[in-house]
C-alpha positions, 0 to 999 in steps of 0.5 A, a space after each residue: 943831862 944833854 940841854 934837849 932832854 932838860 928842856 924836854 923834861 921841863 916843858 913835859 912837867 909844865 904841861 902835866 902841870 898843866 893839865 892837872 892844875 884845875 882838877 887840883 884847885 876843884 878838889 881841894 875846895 871840896 875837900 875843904 868844904 867838907 873839913 870846915 862843915 864836918 871836921 869837928 863832928 867826925 873826930 869827936 865821933 871817932 873818940 866815942 866810937 868805942 869798939 867800932 873806933 877803927 871801923 870809922 877811923 879807917 873810912 873818915 880817913 879815908 876821905 883826904 884830907 888835910 890833918 885827920 891823921 894829926 887829929 888822930 896821933 894827938 887823942 891818942 898821946 892824950 889816951 882818947 883813942 887806942 893804938 889800932 885806931 891810930 894804926 887804921 887811921 894811918 894805914 887808910 889815909 888819902 893824904 895828898 895821894 888821891 886829890 893828884 889821883 883823881 886830877 888824872 881821869 886817865 887813872 880814875 879807875 885806880 881810885 877804887 880799889 886804892 881806897 879799898 884796899 887801904 880801907 880793909 887794911 886799916 881795919 883789918 889791922 887796927 883790930 888785930 892791934 888792939 886784940 893783942 894789946 888791949 888797950 882801953 881809951 879814956 872815956 870823956 863826954 867834952 872834947 874841952 875835958 880836962 885830962 888827968 894830966 891836967 891838959 886841955 883836949 882843943 888841938 892846937 896843931 898844924 896841918 899842911 902849909 901851917 893850915 889850923 886845923 880847928 879854924 873857923 875862918 870862911 876866908 880858909 875856904 878860899 885861902 887854904 885850897 889856893 894854897 895847896 894847890 900851889 904847894 902840891 902843884 910845885 911838888 908834881 912839877 918837881 917830881 914830874 920833871 926828876 922822873 922824866 929826868 929818869 926815864 929819858 936817861 932810862 930809855 923807858 918807865 919800864 926801864 927806871 922801873 927794872 933799876 926801881 926793882 919793878 919785878 923784885 919783892 923787894 920794891 915795896 919794901 923799900 916804898 915802904 922806907 921812903 913812905 914813912 918820911 912825914 911829908 906830904 911830897 912823898 905820897 905825891 911821888 909815890 903816885 907819880 911814879 906808880 902813874 909813870 908805870 915805875 913802880 906797882 900797885 902793890 908798892 903804891 899801896 905799902 908806900 901810902 899805907 906807911 905815910 901818915 903825913 904828918 901824923 907819926 911827927 907829933 907821935 913822935 914829939 907829944 909822946 911821952 914814952 919814945 918806946 911807945 912811938 917807936 913801937 907805933 912806927 915799927 908796926 906801921 913799917 911792917 903792916 904795910 909791908 906786909 900787905 904789900 908783898 902780899 899785893 905783889 904775890 897775888 896781884 889783884 889789880 
């Protein structure tokens, strides 16, 4: 890599970061306010939604937030929601992708199709999985009720940035959005720098896309594999690749559907059945690939 490419890539990455950082902070601040005042109510509502749980879970997860997929994972492990509801949440969750996309006004037109398609996939898949596996969640009238195993149903998991999902400390209303903006900003800078270097060496974003199989149905498959990594940087990378024109819309859908943030990690660490955990992972991957490839052959956007 020549010095000129290195310096220009750093400059472009820094310029991109400066242009989005204010939007990011405002977006994360709004998300934090919604989480602070409504997070517990939404979680309880999903848990007690009965046959409507996959629909409500998909709609709730589509709002960008810190840890709804984690909450859904805990509820599933404790038998309080079905496998279909859990997958509806995973497939619909926006994680960091939507805030990053919202920080780029030139890509606003992508927001509605992205969210709508992911909700559709989550709802259809959630009900389909529940129809096949015919699970019934436990009935609970109190979020702190002790279940049959003697476990307390209070959520003690941490979200991104070690964020306490049950925190009611108003200092978090500023601290967490600030920390989140810094961490996601760092991801954006690093990923943009790497992409700039790759694009410069390939000659164009289209040429990089060719290396990433942008004209092949295998790209949504690879994007789904990438999306399974339980890290918020993955969703940022997928969005940055898409906005740079290096992966197709079908691939960003496939990758983001497969990416459940830290949710799938909670299932593997808390679920007593490793077989069941692998089943959830397999269903998540296969559903993401199916709809990604379907979109590739029937491009809607």
